[in-house]
Gaussian input, Z-matrix of N, CA and C with variables (Angstrom, degrees):
# hf/3-21g

backbone

0 1
 N
 C     1     B1
 C     2     B2     1     A1
 N     3     B3     2     A2     1     D1
 C     4     B4     3     A3     2     D2
 C     5     B5     4     A4     3     D3
 N     6     B6     5     A5     4     D4
 C     7     B7     6     A6     5     D5
 C     8     B8     7     A7     6     D6
 N     9     B9     8     A8     7     D7
 C    10    B10     9     A9     8     D8
 C    11    B11    10    A10     9     D9
 N    12    B12    11    A11    10    D10
 C    13    B13    12    A12    11    D11
 C    14    B14    13    A13    12    D12
 N    15    B15    14    A14    13    D13
 C    16    B16    15    A15    14    D14
 C    17    B17    16    A16    15    D15
 N    18    B18    17    A17    16    D16
 C    19    B19    18    A18    17    D17
 C    20    B20    19    A19    18    D18
 N    21    B21    20    A20    19    D19
 C    22    B22    21    A21    20    D20
 C    23    B23    22    A22    21    D21
 N    24    B24    23    A23    22    D22
 C    25    B25    24    A24    23    D23
 C    26    B26    25    A25    24    D24
 N    27    B27    26    A26    25    D25
 C    28    B28    27    A27    26    D26
 C    29    B29    28    A28    27    D27
 N    30    B30    29    A29    28    D28
 C    31    B31    30    A30    29    D29
 C    32    B32    31    A31    30    D30
 N    33    B33    32    A32    31    D31
 C    34    B34    33    A33    32    D32
 C    35    B35    34    A34    33    D33
 N    36    B36    35    A35    34    D34
 C    37    B37    36    A36    35    D35
 C    38    B38    37    A37    36    D36
 N    39    B39    38    A38    37    D37
 C    40    B40    39    A39    38    D38
 C    41    B41    40    A40    39    D39
 N    42    B42    41    A41    40    D40
 C    43    B43    42    A42    41    D41
 C    44    B44    43    A43    42    D42
 N    45    B45    44    A44    43    D43
 C    46    B46    45    A45    44    D44
 C    47    B47    46    A46    45    D45
 N    48    B48    47    A47    46    D46
 C    49    B49    48    A48    47    D47
 C    50    B50    49    A49    48    D48
 N    51    B51    50    A50    49    D49
 C    52    B52    51    A51    50    D50
 C    53    B53    52    A52    51    D51
 N    54    B54    53    A53    52    D52
 C    55    B55    54    A54    53    D53
 C    56    B56    55    A55    54    D54
 N    57    B57    56    A56    55    D55
 C    58    B58    57    A57    56    D56
 C    59    B59    58    A58    57    D57
 N    60    B60    59    A59    58    D58
 C    61    B61    60    A60    59    D59
 C    62    B62    61    A61    60    D60
 N    63    B63    62    A62    61    D61
 C    64    B64    63    A63    62    D62
 C    65    B65    64    A64    63    D63
 N    66    B66    65    A65    64    D64
 C    67    B67    66    A66    65    D65
 C    68    B68    67    A67    66    D66
 N    69    B69    68    A68    67    D67
 C    70    B70    69    A69    68    D68
 C    71    B71    70    A70    69    D69
 N    72    B72    71    A71    70    D70
 C    73    B73    72    A72    71    D71
 C    74    B74    73    A73    72    D72
 N    75    B75    74    A74    73    D73
 C    76    B76    75    A75    74    D74
 C    77    B77    76    A76    75    D75
 N    78    B78    77    A77    76    D76
 C    79    B79    78    A78    77    D77
 C    80    B80    79    A79    78    D78
 N    81    B81    80    A80    79    D79
 C    82    B82    81    A81    80    D80
 C    83    B83    82    A82    81    D81
 N    84    B84    83    A83    82    D82
 C    85    B85    84    A84    83    D83
 C    86    B86    85    A85    84    D84
 N    87    B87    86    A86    85    D85
 C    88    B88    87    A87    86    D86
 C    89    B89    88    A88    87    D87
 N    90    B90    89    A89    88    D88
 C    91    B91    90    A90    89    D89
 C    92    B92    91    A91    90    D90
 N    93    B93    92    A92    91    D91
 C    94    B94    93    A93    92    D92
 C    95    B95    94    A94    93    D93
 N    96    B96    95    A95    94    D94
 C    97    B97    96    A96    95    D95
 C    98    B98    97    A97    96    D96
 N    99    B99    98    A98    97    D97
 C   100   B100    99    A99    98    D98
 C   101   B101   100   A100    99    D99
 N   102   B102   101   A101   100   D100
 C   103   B103   102   A102   101   D101
 C   104   B104   103   A103   102   D102
 N   105   B105   104   A104   103   D103
 C   106   B106   105   A105   104   D104
 C   107   B107   106   A106   105   D105
 N   108   B108   107   A107   106   D106
 C   109   B109   108   A108   107   D107
 C   110   B110   109   A109   108   D108
 N   111   B111   110   A110   109   D109
 C   112   B112   111   A111   110   D110
 C   113   B113   112   A112   111   D111
 N   114   B114   113   A113   112   D112
 C   115   B115   114   A114   113   D113
 C   116   B116   115   A115   114   D114
 N   117   B117   116   A116   115   D115
 C   118   B118   117   A117   116   D116
 C   119   B119   118   A118   117   D117
 N   120   B120   119   A119   118   D118
 C   121   B121   120   A120   119   D119
 C   122   B122   121   A121   120   D120
 N   123   B123   122   A122   121   D121
 C   124   B124   123   A123   122   D122
 C   125   B125   124   A124   123   D123
 N   126   B126   125   A125   124   D124
 C   127   B127   126   A126   125   D125
 C   128   B128   127   A127   126   D126
 N   129   B129   128   A128   127   D127
 C   130   B130   129   A129   128   D128
 C   131   B131   130   A130   129   D129
 N   132   B132   131   A131   130   D130
 C   133   B133   132   A132   131   D131
 C   134   B134   133   A133   132   D132
 N   135   B135   134   A134   133   D133
 C   136   B136   135   A135   134   D134
 C   137   B137   136   A136   135   D135
 N   138   B138   137   A137   136   D136
 C   139   B139   138   A138   137   D137
 C   140   B140   139   A139   138   D138
 N   141   B141   140   A140   139   D139
 C   142   B142   141   A141   140   D140
 C   143   B143   142   A142   141   D141
 N   144   B144   143   A143   142   D142
 C   145   B145   144   A144   143   D143
 C   146   B146   145   A145   144   D144
 N   147   B147   146   A146   145   D145
 C   148   B148   147   A147   146   D146
 C   149   B149   148   A148   147   D147
 N   150   B150   149   A149   148   D148
 C   151   B151   150   A150   149   D149
 C   152   B152   151   A151   150   D150
 N   153   B153   152   A152   151   D151
 C   154   B154   153   A153   152   D152
 C   155   B155   154   A154   153   D153
 N   156   B156   155   A155   154   D154
 C   157   B157   156   A156   155   D155
 C   158   B158   157   A157   156   D156
 N   159   B159   158   A158   157   D157
 C   160   B160   159   A159   158   D158
 C   161   B161   160   A160   159   D159
 N   162   B162   161   A161   160   D160
 C   163   B163   162   A162   161   D161
 C   164   B164   163   A163   162   D162
 N   165   B165   164   A164   163   D163
 C   166   B166   165   A165   164   D164
 C   167   B167   166   A166   165   D165
 N   168   B168   167   A167   166   D166
 C   169   B169   168   A168   167   D167
 C   170   B170   169   A169   168   D168
 N   171   B171   170   A170   169   D169
 C   172   B172   171   A171   170   D170
 C   173   B173   172   A172   171   D171
 N   174   B174   173   A173   172   D172
 C   175   B175   174   A174   173   D173
 C   176   B176   175   A175   174   D174
 N   177   B177   176   A176   175   D175
 C   178   B178   177   A177   176   D176
 C   179   B179   178   A178   177   D177
 N   180   B180   179   A179   178   D178
 C   181   B181   180   A180   179   D179
 C   182   B182   181   A181   180   D180
 N   183   B183   182   A182   181   D181
 C   184   B184   183   A183   182   D182
 C   185   B185   184   A184   183   D183
 N   186   B186   185   A185   184   D184
 C   187   B187   186   A186   185   D185
 C   188   B188   187   A187   186   D186
 N   189   B189   188   A188   187   D187
 C   190   B190   189   A189   188   D188
 C   191   B191   190   A190   189   D189
 N   192   B192   191   A191   190   D190
 C   193   B193   192   A192   191   D191
 C   194   B194   193   A193   192   D192
 N   195   B195   194   A194   193   D193
 C   196   B196   195   A195   194   D194
 C   197   B197   196   A196   195   D195
 N   198   B198   197   A197   196   D196
 C   199   B199   198   A198   197   D197
 C   200   B200   199   A199   198   D198
 N   201   B201   200   A200   199   D199
 C   202   B202   201   A201   200   D200
 C   203   B203   202   A202   201   D201
 N   204   B204   203   A203   202   D202
 C   205   B205   204   A204   203   D203
 C   206   B206   205   A205   204   D204
 N   207   B207   206   A206   205   D205
 C   208   B208   207   A207   206   D206
 C   209   B209   208   A208   207   D207
 N   210   B210   209   A209   208   D208
 C   211   B211   210   A210   209   D209
 C   212   B212   211   A211   210   D210
 N   213   B213   212   A212   211   D211
 C   214   B214   213   A213   212   D212
 C   215   B215   214   A214   213   D213
 N   216   B216   215   A215   214   D214
 C   217   B217   216   A216   215   D215
 C   218   B218   217   A217   216   D216
 N   219   B219   218   A218   217   D217
 C   220   B220   219   A219   218   D218
 C   221   B221   220   A220   219   D219
 N   222   B222   221   A221   220   D220
 C   223   B223   222   A222   221   D221
 C   224   B224   223   A223   222   D222
 N   225   B225   224   A224   223   D223
 C   226   B226   225   A225   224   D224
 C   227   B227   226   A226   225   D225
 N   228   B228   227   A227   226   D226
 C   229   B229   228   A228   227   D227
 C   230   B230   229   A229   228   D228
 N   231   B231   230   A230   229   D229
 C   232   B232   231   A231   230   D230
 C   233   B233   232   A232   231   D231
 N   234   B234   233   A233   232   D232
 C   235   B235   234   A234   233   D233
 C   236   B236   235   A235   234   D234
 N   237   B237   236   A236   235   D235
 C   238   B238   237   A237   236   D236
 C   239   B239   238   A238   237   D237
 N   240   B240   239   A239   238   D238
 C   241   B241   240   A240   239   D239
 C   242   B242   241   A241   240   D240
 N   243   B243   242   A242   241   D241
 C   244   B244   243   A243   242   D242
 C   245   B245   244   A244   243   D243
 N   246   B246   245   A245   244   D244
 C   247   B247   246   A246   245   D245
 C   248   B248   247   A247   246   D246
 N   249   B249   248   A248   247   D247
 C   250   B250   249   A249   248   D248
 C   251   B251   250   A250   249   D249
 N   252   B252   251   A251   250   D250
 C   253   B253   252   A252   251   D251
 C   254   B254   253   A253   252   D252
 N   255   B255   254   A254   253   D253
 C   256   B256   255   A255   254   D254
 C   257   B257   256   A256   255   D255
 N   258   B258   257   A257   256   D256
 C   259   B259   258   A258   257   D257
 C   260   B260   259   A259   258   D258
 N   261   B261   260   A260   259   D259
 C   262   B262   261   A261   260   D260
 C   263   B263   262   A262   261   D261
 N   264   B264   263   A263   262   D262
 C   265   B265   264   A264   263   D263
 C   266   B266   265   A265   264   D264
 N   267   B267   266   A266   265   D265
 C   268   B268   267   A267   266   D266
 C   269   B269   268   A268   267   D267
 N   270   B270   269   A269   268   D268
 C   271   B271   270   A270   269   D269
 C   272   B272   271   A271   270   D270
 N   273   B273   272   A272   271   D271
 C   274   B274   273   A273   272   D272
 C   275   B275   274   A274   273   D273
 N   276   B276   275   A275   274   D274
 C   277   B277   276   A276   275   D275
 C   278   B278   277   A277   276   D276
 N   279   B279   278   A278   277   D277
 C   280   B280   279   A279   278   D278
 C   281   B281   280   A280   279   D279
 N   282   B282   281   A281   280   D280
 C   283   B283   282   A282   281   D281
 C   284   B284   283   A283   282   D282
 N   285   B285   284   A284   283   D283
 C   286   B286   285   A285   284   D284
 C   287   B287   286   A286   285   D285
 N   288   B288   287   A287   286   D286
 C   289   B289   288   A288   287   D287
 C   290   B290   289   A289   288   D288
 N   291   B291   290   A290   289   D289
 C   292   B292   291   A291   290   D290
 C   293   B293   292   A292   291   D291
 N   294   B294   293   A293   292   D292
 C   295   B295   294   A294   293   D293
 C   296   B296   295   A295   294   D294
 N   297   B297   296   A296   295   D295
 C   298   B298   297   A297   296   D296
 C   299   B299   298   A298   297   D297
 N   300   B300   299   A299   298   D298
 C   301   B301   300   A300   299   D299
 C   302   B302   301   A301   300   D300
 N   303   B303   302   A302   301   D301
 C   304   B304   303   A303   302   D302
 C   305   B305   304   A304   303   D303
 N   306   B306   305   A305   304   D304
 C   307   B307   306   A306   305   D305
 C   308   B308   307   A307   306   D306
 N   309   B309   308   A308   307   D307
 C   310   B310   309   A309   308   D308
 C   311   B311   310   A310   309   D309
 N   312   B312   311   A311   310   D310
 C   313   B313   312   A312   311   D311
 C   314   B314   313   A313   312   D312
 N   315   B315   314   A314   313   D313
 C   316   B316   315   A315   314   D314
 C   317   B317   316   A316   315   D315
 N   318   B318   317   A317   316   D316
 C   319   B319   318   A318   317   D317
 C   320   B320   319   A319   318   D318
 N   321   B321   320   A320   319   D319
 C   322   B322   321   A321   320   D320
 C   323   B323   322   A322   321   D321
 N   324   B324   323   A323   322   D322
 C   325   B325   324   A324   323   D323
 C   326   B326   325   A325   324   D324
 N   327   B327   326   A326   325   D325
 C   328   B328   327   A327   326   D326
 C   329   B329   328   A328   327   D327
 N   330   B330   329   A329   328   D328
 C   331   B331   330   A330   329   D329
 C   332   B332   331   A331   330   D330
 N   333   B333   332   A332   331   D331
 C   334   B334   333   A333   332   D332
 C   335   B335   334   A334   333   D333
 N   336   B336   335   A335   334   D334
 C   337   B337   336   A336   335   D335
 C   338   B338   337   A337   336   D336
 N   339   B339   338   A338   337   D337
 C   340   B340   339   A339   338   D338
 C   341   B341   340   A340   339   D339

   B1=1.4394
   B2=1.5222
   B3=1.2874
   B4=1.4572
   B5=1.5152
   B6=1.3017
   B7=1.4573
   B8=1.5171
   B9=1.2908
   B10=1.4503
   B11=1.5160
   B12=1.3040
   B13=1.4527
   B14=1.5151
   B15=1.3061
   B16=1.4550
   B17=1.5174
   B18=1.3213
   B19=1.4587
   B20=1.5214
   B21=1.3165
   B22=1.4481
   B23=1.5183
   B24=1.3190
   B25=1.4591
   B26=1.5127
   B27=1.3131
   B28=1.4530
   B29=1.5137
   B30=1.2958
   B31=1.4517
   B32=1.5196
   B33=1.3335
   B34=1.4627
   B35=1.5276
   B36=1.3140
   B37=1.4639
   B38=1.5200
   B39=1.2965
   B40=1.4606
   B41=1.5265
   B42=1.2976
   B43=1.4544
   B44=1.5146
   B45=1.3094
   B46=1.4563
   B47=1.5259
   B48=1.3203
   B49=1.4602
   B50=1.5211
   B51=1.3242
   B52=1.4613
   B53=1.5205
   B54=1.2991
   B55=1.4567
   B56=1.5247
   B57=1.3182
   B58=1.4569
   B59=1.5126
   B60=1.3057
   B61=1.4560
   B62=1.5206
   B63=1.3224
   B64=1.4610
   B65=1.5220
   B66=1.3380
   B67=1.4589
   B68=1.5222
   B69=1.3337
   B70=1.4610
   B71=1.5182
   B72=1.3168
   B73=1.4569
   B74=1.5197
   B75=1.3150
   B76=1.4660
   B77=1.5200
   B78=1.3211
   B79=1.4678
   B80=1.5202
   B81=1.3172
   B82=1.4537
   B83=1.5120
   B84=1.3131
   B85=1.4685
   B86=1.5295
   B87=1.3246
   B88=1.4639
   B89=1.5293
   B90=1.3317
   B91=1.4598
   B92=1.5255
   B93=1.3162
   B94=1.4608
   B95=1.5251
   B96=1.3171
   B97=1.4588
   B98=1.5297
   B99=1.3224
   B100=1.4680
   B101=1.5216
   B102=1.3332
   B103=1.4571
   B104=1.5324
   B105=1.3343
   B106=1.4583
   B107=1.5185
   B108=1.3298
   B109=1.4611
   B110=1.5212
   B111=1.3138
   B112=1.4529
   B113=1.5199
   B114=1.3156
   B115=1.4555
   B116=1.5214
   B117=1.3135
   B118=1.4521
   B119=1.5310
   B120=1.3297
   B121=1.4617
   B122=1.5258
   B123=1.3185
   B124=1.4589
   B125=1.5189
   B126=1.3216
   B127=1.4621
   B128=1.5246
   B129=1.3143
   B130=1.4667
   B131=1.5226
   B132=1.3146
   B133=1.4653
   B134=1.5273
   B135=1.3317
   B136=1.4651
   B137=1.5212
   B138=1.3315
   B139=1.4647
   B140=1.5186
   B141=1.3047
   B142=1.4568
   B143=1.5147
   B144=1.3252
   B145=1.4594
   B146=1.5185
   B147=1.3080
   B148=1.4568
   B149=1.5177
   B150=1.3311
   B151=1.4608
   B152=1.5162
   B153=1.3108
   B154=1.4640
   B155=1.5193
   B156=1.3226
   B157=1.4613
   B158=1.5219
   B159=1.3221
   B160=1.4599
   B161=1.5288
   B162=1.3221
   B163=1.4572
   B164=1.5304
   B165=1.3094
   B166=1.4590
   B167=1.5300
   B168=1.3287
   B169=1.4677
   B170=1.5279
   B171=1.3274
   B172=1.4681
   B173=1.5226
   B174=1.3275
   B175=1.4692
   B176=1.5258
   B177=1.3209
   B178=1.4626
   B179=1.5265
   B180=1.3275
   B181=1.4716
   B182=1.5250
   B183=1.3365
   B184=1.4615
   B185=1.5283
   B186=1.3349
   B187=1.4779
   B188=1.5283
   B189=1.3155
   B190=1.4609
   B191=1.5236
   B192=1.3258
   B193=1.4677
   B194=1.5177
   B195=1.3203
   B196=1.4617
   B197=1.5208
   B198=1.3075
   B199=1.4589
   B200=1.5198
   B201=1.3418
   B202=1.4662
   B203=1.5322
   B204=1.3091
   B205=1.4752
   B206=1.5205
   B207=1.3354
   B208=1.4669
   B209=1.5232
   B210=1.3497
   B211=1.4500
   B212=1.5188
   B213=1.3270
   B214=1.4665
   B215=1.5238
   B216=1.3345
   B217=1.4604
   B218=1.5153
   B219=1.3234
   B220=1.4565
   B221=1.5232
   B222=1.3321
   B223=1.4567
   B224=1.5175
   B225=1.3308
   B226=1.4643
   B227=1.5153
   B228=1.3121
   B229=1.4525
   B230=1.5284
   B231=1.3137
   B232=1.4650
   B233=1.5283
   B234=1.3174
   B235=1.4610
   B236=1.5311
   B237=1.3272
   B238=1.4631
   B239=1.5256
   B240=1.3271
   B241=1.4619
   B242=1.5202
   B243=1.3200
   B244=1.4682
   B245=1.5208
   B246=1.3080
   B247=1.4662
   B248=1.5255
   B249=1.3223
   B250=1.4642
   B251=1.5234
   B252=1.2998
   B253=1.4557
   B254=1.5211
   B255=1.3077
   B256=1.4584
   B257=1.5155
   B258=1.3407
   B259=1.4663
   B260=1.5201
   B261=1.3061
   B262=1.4680
   B263=1.5285
   B264=1.3154
   B265=1.4571
   B266=1.5215
   B267=1.3349
   B268=1.4582
   B269=1.5240
   B270=1.3156
   B271=1.4564
   B272=1.5233
   B273=1.3170
   B274=1.4601
   B275=1.5191
   B276=1.3131
   B277=1.4632
   B278=1.5138
   B279=1.3202
   B280=1.4589
   B281=1.5259
   B282=1.3170
   B283=1.4537
   B284=1.5133
   B285=1.3071
   B286=1.4593
   B287=1.5097
   B288=1.3257
   B289=1.4597
   B290=1.5294
   B291=1.3221
   B292=1.4671
   B293=1.5238
   B294=1.3067
   B295=1.4621
   B296=1.5215
   B297=1.3158
   B298=1.4605
   B299=1.5085
   B300=1.3132
   B301=1.4533
   B302=1.5133
   B303=1.3147
   B304=1.4611
   B305=1.5282
   B306=1.3070
   B307=1.4567
   B308=1.5136
   B309=1.3323
   B310=1.4557
   B311=1.5264
   B312=1.3001
   B313=1.4580
   B314=1.5176
   B315=1.3209
   B316=1.4619
   B317=1.5215
   B318=1.3240
   B319=1.4618
   B320=1.5164
   B321=1.3183
   B322=1.4586
   B323=1.5212
   B324=1.3234
   B325=1.4712
   B326=1.5157
   B327=1.3327
   B328=1.4577
   B329=1.5222
   B330=1.3077
   B331=1.4550
   B332=1.5201
   B333=1.3023
   B334=1.4664
   B335=1.5116
   B336=1.2997
   B337=1.4488
   B338=1.5001
   B339=1.3018
   B340=1.4603
   B341=1.4868
   A1=107.58
   A2=116.77
   A3=121.87
   A4=107.98
   A5=116.41
   A6=121.21
   A7=108.21
   A8=117.08
   A9=119.50
   A10=111.58
   A11=116.70
   A12=120.17
   A13=110.16
   A14=115.72
   A15=121.63
   A16=106.76
   A17=116.65
   A18=121.99
   A19=109.00
   A20=116.03
   A21=120.77
   A22=108.21
   A23=116.10
   A24=120.78
   A25=108.38
   A26=116.22
   A27=120.08
   A28=110.65
   A29=114.73
   A30=122.37
   A31=107.02
   A32=118.08
   A33=119.17
   A34=112.96
   A35=118.17
   A36=122.75
   A37=108.38
   A38=116.20
   A39=120.13
   A40=109.32
   A41=116.19
   A42=121.85
   A43=108.95
   A44=117.01
   A45=120.48
   A46=112.31
   A47=117.70
   A48=119.98
   A49=112.46
   A50=118.08
   A51=121.17
   A52=110.35
   A53=115.71
   A54=120.74
   A55=109.97
   A56=116.42
   A57=122.07
   A58=108.47
   A59=116.44
   A60=122.46
   A61=108.77
   A62=115.99
   A63=120.02
   A64=108.30
   A65=116.40
   A66=119.12
   A67=113.05
   A68=118.23
   A69=119.88
   A70=109.39
   A71=115.77
   A72=121.95
   A73=108.23
   A74=115.81
   A75=121.86
   A76=105.65
   A77=117.07
   A78=119.39
   A79=109.96
   A80=114.67
   A81=121.19
   A82=114.33
   A83=115.37
   A84=121.23
   A85=113.36
   A86=118.12
   A87=121.59
   A88=112.87
   A89=117.76
   A90=120.05
   A91=112.55
   A92=117.75
   A93=121.34
   A94=113.22
   A95=117.90
   A96=122.26
   A97=108.84
   A98=116.53
   A99=121.30
   A100=113.69
   A101=117.99
   A102=120.02
   A103=111.77
   A104=117.97
   A105=121.64
   A106=114.82
   A107=117.58
   A108=121.31
   A109=111.53
   A110=115.78
   A111=122.48
   A112=107.10
   A113=116.59
   A114=121.13
   A115=107.35
   A116=116.52
   A117=122.41
   A118=107.70
   A119=117.77
   A120=121.24
   A121=109.96
   A122=115.52
   A123=121.35
   A124=111.49
   A125=115.22
   A126=120.11
   A127=110.16
   A128=114.31
   A129=121.16
   A130=109.86
   A131=116.38
   A132=121.16
   A133=111.95
   A134=117.66
   A135=119.67
   A136=113.31
   A137=118.02
   A138=119.92
   A139=112.85
   A140=117.27
   A141=119.86
   A142=113.27
   A143=116.18
   A144=120.87
   A145=112.07
   A146=115.27
   A147=121.60
   A148=111.16
   A149=116.03
   A150=120.42
   A151=110.58
   A152=114.11
   A153=123.30
   A154=105.45
   A155=116.76
   A156=120.10
   A157=108.69
   A158=116.15
   A159=120.77
   A160=111.36
   A161=115.53
   A162=122.76
   A163=111.14
   A164=115.60
   A165=120.34
   A166=110.86
   A167=116.92
   A168=119.97
   A169=110.85
   A170=116.99
   A171=120.86
   A172=111.11
   A173=116.84
   A174=120.73
   A175=110.85
   A176=116.02
   A177=119.71
   A178=110.56
   A179=116.64
   A180=121.06
   A181=111.71
   A182=117.17
   A183=122.01
   A184=112.82
   A185=117.02
   A186=122.48
   A187=112.57
   A188=115.66
   A189=120.54
   A190=111.98
   A191=117.94
   A192=122.75
   A193=107.21
   A194=115.60
   A195=120.19
   A196=109.64
   A197=116.63
   A198=122.35
   A199=107.12
   A200=116.43
   A201=119.94
   A202=111.27
   A203=116.52
   A204=121.26
   A205=112.91
   A206=117.52
   A207=121.21
   A208=111.91
   A209=117.58
   A210=121.82
   A211=114.50
   A212=117.17
   A213=121.18
   A214=109.76
   A215=116.02
   A216=121.01
   A217=108.39
   A218=116.06
   A219=122.27
   A220=108.86
   A221=117.20
   A222=123.31
   A223=105.52
   A224=116.59
   A225=119.65
   A226=111.67
   A227=114.20
   A228=122.59
   A229=106.91
   A230=116.60
   A231=120.13
   A232=108.16
   A233=115.83
   A234=119.83
   A235=111.79
   A236=116.25
   A237=119.69
   A238=112.94
   A239=117.35
   A240=120.66
   A241=110.23
   A242=115.96
   A243=120.47
   A244=108.22
   A245=115.96
   A246=120.47
   A247=109.25
   A248=115.27
   A249=120.60
   A250=108.35
   A251=117.19
   A252=122.06
   A253=109.48
   A254=116.51
   A255=121.51
   A256=113.52
   A257=117.36
   A258=121.20
   A259=111.66
   A260=115.15
   A261=120.66
   A262=110.49
   A263=115.68
   A264=123.13
   A265=108.31
   A266=117.65
   A267=121.24
   A268=110.68
   A269=114.67
   A270=121.33
   A271=109.35
   A272=115.82
   A273=122.44
   A274=109.38
   A275=115.27
   A276=121.61
   A277=107.13
   A278=116.08
   A279=119.89
   A280=109.63
   A281=114.56
   A282=122.14
   A283=107.84
   A284=115.95
   A285=120.59
   A286=111.14
   A287=116.45
   A288=120.52
   A289=112.39
   A290=117.20
   A291=120.84
   A292=110.36
   A293=115.57
   A294=121.10
   A295=108.23
   A296=115.15
   A297=121.28
   A298=108.68
   A299=115.37
   A300=120.59
   A301=114.22
   A302=113.96
   A303=122.02
   A304=108.51
   A305=116.31
   A306=120.89
   A307=113.44
   A308=117.03
   A309=120.88
   A310=109.17
   A311=115.37
   A312=121.91
   A313=107.88
   A314=116.31
   A315=121.86
   A316=107.52
   A317=115.95
   A318=121.70
   A319=107.19
   A320=116.74
   A321=121.39
   A322=109.87
   A323=114.97
   A324=121.92
   A325=106.72
   A326=117.31
   A327=122.71
   A328=109.96
   A329=115.32
   A330=121.81
   A331=106.71
   A332=116.84
   A333=120.34
   A334=109.37
   A335=115.63
   A336=119.26
   A337=111.55
   A338=114.64
   A339=120.40
   A340=109.65
   D1=130.94
   D2=176.31
   D3=-102.31
   D4=126.17
   D5=178.42
   D6=-112.34
   D7=103.46
   D8=-177.36
   D9=-76.53
   D10=-49.78
   D11=-175.44
   D12=-150.78
   D13=142.35
   D14=172.43
   D15=-132.86
   D16=116.31
   D17=-178.44
   D18=-114.77
   D19=140.94
   D20=176.41
   D21=-123.94
   D22=129.37
   D23=179.86
   D24=-131.45
   D25=147.51
   D26=179.66
   D27=-128.31
   D28=151.50
   D29=175.73
   D30=-132.10
   D31=139.83
   D32=-177.69
   D33=-64.80
   D34=-27.48
   D35=179.29
   D36=-140.65
   D37=154.08
   D38=177.70
   D39=-84.47
   D40=77.02
   D41=-178.53
   D42=-137.83
   D43=142.09
   D44=179.80
   D45=-70.24
   D46=-17.03
   D47=-178.54
   D48=-82.94
   D49=-15.28
   D50=-179.45
   D51=-88.50
   D52=144.96
   D53=178.19
   D54=-82.77
   D55=146.14
   D56=174.43
   D57=-87.21
   D58=145.32
   D59=178.60
   D60=-117.66
   D61=125.40
   D62=177.47
   D63=-69.60
   D64=121.95
   D65=-178.12
   D66=-106.53
   D67=-22.57
   D68=-178.65
   D69=-162.89
   D70=141.68
   D71=173.79
   D72=-128.59
   D73=130.14
   D74=173.40
   D75=-112.79
   D76=108.27
   D77=-176.86
   D78=-158.13
   D79=154.57
   D80=172.97
   D81=57.58
   D82=-146.32
   D83=-173.20
   D84=-64.52
   D85=-16.97
   D86=179.24
   D87=-92.31
   D88=1.59
   D89=-173.89
   D90=-57.01
   D91=-43.87
   D92=-175.67
   D93=-92.61
   D94=29.72
   D95=176.46
   D96=-52.38
   D97=124.38
   D98=-174.39
   D99=-59.66
   D100=-26.47
   D101=-179.09
   D102=-74.23
   D103=-18.45
   D104=-174.73
   D105=-96.12
   D106=-19.06
   D107=-173.61
   D108=-133.78
   D109=146.99
   D110=169.50
   D111=-111.09
   D112=123.19
   D113=175.24
   D114=-85.94
   D115=114.91
   D116=-179.86
   D117=-75.90
   D118=136.47
   D119=179.12
   D120=-121.84
   D121=157.25
   D122=177.20
   D123=111.37
   D124=-177.05
   D125=-178.27
   D126=-77.39
   D127=159.65
   D128=-179.10
   D129=-82.05
   D130=79.01
   D131=-177.49
   D132=-76.22
   D133=-22.48
   D134=-174.76
   D135=-73.42
   D136=-29.80
   D137=-177.98
   D138=-121.24
   D139=-4.56
   D140=-177.71
   D141=72.22
   D142=19.74
   D143=-179.50
   D144=-73.18
   D145=168.30
   D146=-177.95
   D147=-100.39
   D148=53.48
   D149=178.77
   D150=-127.73
   D151=154.04
   D152=173.61
   D153=-117.50
   D154=112.41
   D155=177.62
   D156=-74.33
   D157=132.96
   D158=-174.09
   D159=-113.67
   D160=162.71
   D161=-177.53
   D162=-69.08
   D163=167.30
   D164=177.97
   D165=-61.47
   D166=-41.77
   D167=-179.91
   D168=-63.31
   D169=-43.59
   D170=178.66
   D171=-66.68
   D172=-41.35
   D173=179.71
   D174=-62.49
   D175=-40.42
   D176=178.00
   D177=-66.86
   D178=-44.73
   D179=-179.34
   D180=-63.51
   D181=-33.71
   D182=-178.49
   D183=-92.10
   D184=7.02
   D185=-177.29
   D186=56.94
   D187=40.47
   D188=176.22
   D189=-105.30
   D190=-13.52
   D191=175.31
   D192=-147.04
   D193=109.54
   D194=-177.59
   D195=-163.25
   D196=172.09
   D197=175.19
   D198=-108.33
   D199=125.20
   D200=-177.01
   D201=-79.47
   D202=179.14
   D203=-176.03
   D204=-67.48
   D205=-17.11
   D206=176.44
   D207=-90.53
   D208=4.52
   D209=178.92
   D210=81.57
   D211=14.82
   D212=179.54
   D213=-94.63
   D214=135.61
   D215=176.17
   D216=-77.10
   D217=131.61
   D218=-179.44
   D219=-112.34
   D220=128.37
   D221=172.31
   D222=-125.57
   D223=123.24
   D224=-171.95
   D225=-137.23
   D226=169.27
   D227=170.67
   D228=-110.30
   D229=148.58
   D230=177.78
   D231=-68.49
   D232=109.81
   D233=179.84
   D234=-113.26
   D235=18.98
   D236=-179.44
   D237=-116.29
   D238=-27.61
   D239=-178.56
   D240=-77.07
   D241=131.68
   D242=175.34
   D243=-81.24
   D244=128.68
   D245=178.25
   D246=-112.51
   D247=156.23
   D248=174.91
   D249=-72.55
   D250=160.14
   D251=177.33
   D252=-53.59
   D253=123.46
   D254=-178.35
   D255=82.54
   D256=0.94
   D257=179.49
   D258=-72.53
   D259=162.04
   D260=-177.93
   D261=-96.00
   D262=141.51
   D263=179.42
   D264=-108.28
   D265=134.93
   D266=179.12
   D267=-64.73
   D268=138.93
   D269=179.95
   D270=-149.60
   D271=169.74
   D272=-178.74
   D273=-117.54
   D274=132.88
   D275=172.85
   D276=-133.81
   D277=121.67
   D278=178.57
   D279=-121.13
   D280=151.03
   D281=174.37
   D282=-131.29
   D283=138.57
   D284=177.62
   D285=-70.41
   D286=148.47
   D287=179.80
   D288=-91.62
   D289=-18.97
   D290=-178.09
   D291=-86.96
   D292=154.34
   D293=173.15
   D294=-120.35
   D295=150.93
   D296=-178.13
   D297=-134.68
   D298=147.55
   D299=-175.70
   D300=-90.80
   D301=-174.91
   D302=176.91
   D303=-59.35
   D304=138.54
   D305=179.55
   D306=94.75
   D307=4.47
   D308=178.72
   D309=-80.18
   D310=133.67
   D311=176.74
   D312=-106.73
   D313=124.36
   D314=178.72
   D315=-111.27
   D316=125.21
   D317=178.24
   D318=-117.46
   D319=123.66
   D320=-177.81
   D321=-129.57
   D322=144.89
   D323=176.63
   D324=-118.82
   D325=103.09
   D326=-177.78
   D327=-109.43
   D328=141.31
   D329=172.07
   D330=-127.39
   D331=132.57
   D332=179.39
   D333=-103.97
   D334=135.96
   D335=175.97
   D336=139.08
   D337=175.91
   D338=179.40
   D339=-117.40

């Protein structure tokens, strides 16, 4: 998954007359700022999937979470390693550390593919 840009804007009220204020941008080389994301690690216990979520350092080393030369954030699953039947495949799962209230507008530009 390619994540080009993620913008978060808030408005004090849900009204067309109020201006939106940009509160956070996740883009380019700053996308994986450690203060903004938690890299979940361990097996996929929530869905019973065959993945092992890896740390940010491991994801970067394995080219599973990085920013490409076009400034797009890349989040991927290891699709090159052969695993044994029932084996776990390395993957990336991130969660944002910030919380936003009612009336938050999230604008994201996603591109799928390799």
